[in-house]
C-alpha positions as CSV (number, residue, x, y, z in Angstrom):
1,Q,13.2,1.0,5.5
2,V,9.7,1.9,4.3
3,Q,8.8,5.0,2.4
4,L,5.2,6.1,2.3
5,V,3.5,8.5,-0.1
6,E,0.0,9.7,0.4
7,S,-2.3,11.0,-2.4
8,G,-5.9,11.7,-3.1
9,G,-6.5,14.7,-0.9
10,G,-8.4,17.7,-2.0
11,L,-11.4,20.0,-1.5
12,V,-14.8,18.5,-1.2
13,Q,-18.2,19.7,-0.1
14,A,-19.8,18.3,3.1
15,G,-21.5,14.9,2.3
16,G,-19.0,14.1,-0.4
17,S,-16.4,11.5,-0.7
18,L,-12.6,11.1,-1.2
19,R,-10.3,8.2,-1.4
20,L,-6.9,8.5,0.0
21,S,-4.1,6.2,-1.2
22,C,-0.8,5.3,0.6
23,A,1.8,3.9,-1.7
24,A,4.6,2.1,0.1
25,S,8.1,1.0,-0.9
26,G,10.2,-1.5,1.0
27,R,10.3,-5.3,1.3
28,T,8.7,-5.4,4.8
29,F,5.5,-3.6,4.0
30,G,3.4,-6.7,4.0
31,S,4.7,-7.5,7.5
32,R,3.5,-4.2,9.0
33,A,0.2,-2.9,10.2
34,V,-0.7,0.4,8.6
35,G,-2.6,3.3,10.1
36,W,-4.1,6.6,9.0
37,F,-3.8,9.6,11.3
38,R,-4.9,13.2,10.8
39,Q,-3.9,16.6,12.2
40,A,-5.9,19.8,12.1
41,P,-4.3,23.2,12.7
42,G,-3.7,23.6,16.4
43,N,-4.6,20.1,17.2
44,E,-2.7,17.0,18.0
45,R,-2.3,14.2,15.5
46,D,-5.3,11.9,15.9
47,F,-5.8,8.3,15.1
48,V,-8.3,7.6,12.2
49,A,-8.1,4.0,11.2
50,A,-5.6,1.0,11.0
51,I,-5.4,-2.3,9.3
52,S,-3.5,-5.4,10.2
53,R,-0.7,-7.0,8.1
54,S,-3.1,-9.4,6.4
55,G,-5.9,-6.9,6.1
56,I,-8.3,-9.1,8.1
57,S,-8.4,-6.9,11.2
58,T,-9.3,-3.2,11.2
59,V,-10.0,-0.6,13.8
60,Y,-11.5,2.9,13.5
61,A,-11.8,6.0,15.6
62,D,-15.4,6.5,16.8
63,S,-15.7,9.7,14.9
64,V,-15.3,8.0,11.5
65,K,-16.8,4.6,12.2
66,G,-19.4,3.8,9.5
67,R,-18.2,6.5,7.2
68,F,-14.5,5.6,6.5
69,T,-13.2,2.3,5.3
70,I,-9.5,1.2,5.3
71,S,-8.3,-1.5,3.0
72,R,-4.9,-2.8,1.7
73,D,-3.5,-4.6,-1.3
74,N,-0.1,-6.1,-0.3
75,A,0.6,-7.1,-3.8
76,K,0.5,-3.5,-4.8
77,S,2.0,-2.2,-1.5
78,T,-1.0,0.1,-1.2
79,V,-3.4,1.1,1.6
80,L,-6.6,3.0,0.8
81,L,-8.9,5.1,3.0
82,Q,-12.3,5.5,1.5
83,M,-14.0,8.5,3.1
84,N,-17.7,9.0,2.7
85,S,-20.2,11.4,4.2
86,L,-17.4,13.9,4.9
87,K,-17.9,16.6,7.4
88,P,-16.2,19.9,7.9
89,E,-14.6,18.5,11.1
90,D,-12.8,16.0,8.9
91,T,-10.7,18.8,7.5
92,A,-7.0,18.0,8.3
93,V,-3.8,16.8,6.9
94,Y,-4.0,13.0,6.7
95,Y,-0.9,10.8,7.2
96,C,-0.4,7.1,6.7
97,A,2.1,5.3,8.9
98,A,3.6,1.8,9.0
99,A,4.0,0.0,12.3
100,G,6.9,-2.0,13.5
101,V,7.5,-5.4,11.8
102,W,5.0,-8.0,13.2
103,A,3.3,-5.4,15.4
104,T,-0.4,-5.9,16.0
105,V,-2.8,-3.3,14.7
106,T,-3.1,-0.4,17.1
107,K,-4.3,3.1,17.6
108,A,-1.1,4.3,19.3
109,P,1.0,6.6,17.2
110,T,4.1,5.5,19.1
111,A,3.8,2.1,17.5
112,Y,4.3,3.5,14.1
113,D,7.9,3.7,12.8
114,Y,7.5,5.3,9.3
115,W,5.3,8.2,8.3
116,G,4.4,9.8,5.0
117,Q,4.4,13.5,4.3
118,G,0.7,13.9,4.5
119,T,-2.1,15.0,2.1
120,Q,-4.6,17.8,2.8
121,V,-8.3,17.2,3.0
122,T,-10.6,20.1,3.2
123,V,-14.3,19.7,3.6
124,S,-16.4,22.8,3.0
125,S,-19.8,23.4,4.6
């Protein structure tokens, strides 16, 4: 079992920055890739970024590449999403998710077994 709790969301002006944190509990966290997804009202849940078990490999959605950075600290069971140059279209509820044990880093939401409750990010124009 893995429990995930997101924090760090809020209201920011366009061009600003936020750092989201995903705190995990469970002994298998270090054996799981972790991803961030987001969902705006009326939209499907979209992939944002993911990081491998070791943190060496990362993958990003084209829409956030160059603006967002994902990182992890397995000793602290934490994954961060640094979001810079935010745009109004980044407004959404952001979720972190943990993939199956030993799964490779992936964009596919079906590969993720555990999900947090989400944190709201609102970017004003």
